[in-house]
N, C-alpha and C positions, 0 to 999 in steps of 0.2 A: 501496499499499501503507498504509496505517496503519501510526503508526509506537510500538511498546508497551516500554516500559523496565522492568523487573522488579530491586526490590536483594533481595540474597542473604547470607546467613552460611553460613558451612559448619558442619553440624552434627555437634557432637561424641559427644554420647551417643542411645544407640540403645532400642530396646525400645518396649514399648506404656505402660509407664508414663511414659519421655521423652516421647512423643509426644503422651500424655493434657497433661502438663504446660507443654508448647510450647502447645497449643490454648488453655489457658485464660489464658496469655500474651501471646495475638492473634498465636500464630504457626500456622505450618500446614507440617510437614514435607514434604518432597521430596527430590527424586534429578534429578541429571543423568546422562544415558548417552548411549553411542554415541561415534563419530569415534575418535581416537588416546587419548584418555585414559581412566582408568582411571570408573567410575561414581562421582560425589560425595553422600553426603547434602547438603541445605542445609533451612535453615529458609527461607521466604517471612513477608511480614508479611500477616496476615488480612487487613486493611483494605483494602492494598495492591490486592492480588489479588482480592477481592467488587469493587475500582471497573473494573477493566481487564475483569472476566466478565460485566460490563454489554454489551460492546461485543461483540455477533456477529462482528466481526473478526477480535477476540483469537482463536478458534478455530481460526482457517486463516490465520495470520500468522508471520513468523518475529519472535522475538520476542529484544530483548536482555538476556540476566543479566548483571546486575552483583554479581559476587562474589569476594572478598577482594581489591579491588582490578583485577581482570581483568574483561573484557567475553566473553560468551560468547552465542551466535546459537541458537538453539534452538526447537523446536514443540515446544506442546503435546501430548503424547502421549496420556494420560490423567489422568481428574480424578475422585478420588471425595470422596461427599460422604456424611454420615450419612441416613440414610431418613426423619430425620421431623423434623430441626433444622436451622438454617440456619447447619452446620457443614462445613468441609473437611476431608476425614480427609487426605487424599494426594494429591499431584500428581506426575506424572513428564514430564519436558522431555527432549527426545531432539536432542543437539547435530546442528548441521546447519552446510554453507559452501554456494555457491552453486553447486556441480557435486553436492551432495548428491540424488540420487534417492530422493521419498518418497512413501509413500503415504499419503492425505487425504482429511479430510470435506471439505465446502463447500459451504455453502447454496445453494440456488439460489431467484434473484429472481425472479419471474413480473412481468411491466410489461405494464401497459395490460391490465388485467384488465376493468377496466367500461366501454373502450372498444374490444373486444373485437367481430369482426364477428358470430360465432356467440353471443354474449349480447345485443349491443345490436339485432341488426337478427334473427335467429337465434330470440333469445327462448330459449335454450340457457342451463345452467351452466358453468362450469369444475369439473373434478373432479381434486384433486391426486393423483397416485400416488406421484408422489418428493417429498421438500421437500429435500433433500441428496443429494451424486452423488458419492462414491468416484471420486478421480482418481489418475496417477501423474503426475508432473512432478519436475524439480529446484526445491530450493528459491527460487532466483532467480526461477522461472515461478510459482509457489505463487499464487493469486488470492484475491481474499478472497471471492467469489461467481462462481456462472455464472447470468447474465442471460438469459431466455427471453422476446423480445415475441410476445404474444399477441394483439396489435391487431388483425392479418389472419389469424385462426386462423377458420376457418370450423367449422360446426354438424356433427358429425360428425367431425371431425377429431381422431386419435391422433396425438399427437407422441412419438415412440421415442427412446432415446438417442442413436439414429446421426440423429437430423435436427438436431442439438444442435450450434449451432458454439463449439467452444471455443475458448481462446485459447492461442495458440504456444504449442508445448514442453508442452500439457495433451492428457492422453490418458484416455479411460474405464476406470477398473479392472475393470468387467464386460466391455464390448469387446474386451478385449484376449484374454477367453478366449473370444475366437468370435460370430459373429453369430449362436448360439441364444440368448445373453444378453442381444439389443438389449431391453430390457423398455421398457414405457409409463413415460411421465414426468407427462405433460397430458392431457386430453383436455376437447370440446367437447362435454356430451351434452343430451339432452335434458332438460327438467324432465318430471316426475314428473305425467301427467294432464296436459298439453300436448297442442296440436293434431294436432303431428306425432307425439308417440307415438302416440294415439289409433288415427291413422290406418294406422302400421306394424300394431299389434295386430291393428287389422281385415284390413290385407292377408295376414296371417302366419293368421289365423284362415279 
């Protein structure tokens, strides 16, 4: 796991006017909630937040917040951005400990796409139906990403949620609702105009 730490200050002023002033002064209004403590409004430094947001792993990692001389373990739950400018409006963080059961979206990393049998030999192409996966796990089992190795995947193969090998302690949120939610994740399909596709069309005719 990556190690992310952010410094923050307790935010005393509230309201739209106070938030606008914060943003003009390189601040980002945010809140920490959850656990046994009361929700706490805080201020983050915009440049520090932008720096960690450049890392994909930040969005699916336990983060250490240094607030008023204390350390809080949190995960990012929501991030509001300006629709047209590079400005972060607000950030929400959830307090966690090792045993906290959480839901999170983690990215999918597709490995060996260029070496995929269905592409290299079968002449197909890879079609991604999902790029991230919603999971359920405890905070200490939160993965940065889920890897899917496509090296041996043949043309015409569809990989579903149930085909994924998830890390220990990690469960698919969709599959927790039943097998009818076993959606496709990635597939290797014939390219348009390929000999295989034309042959299939002639056979169907």
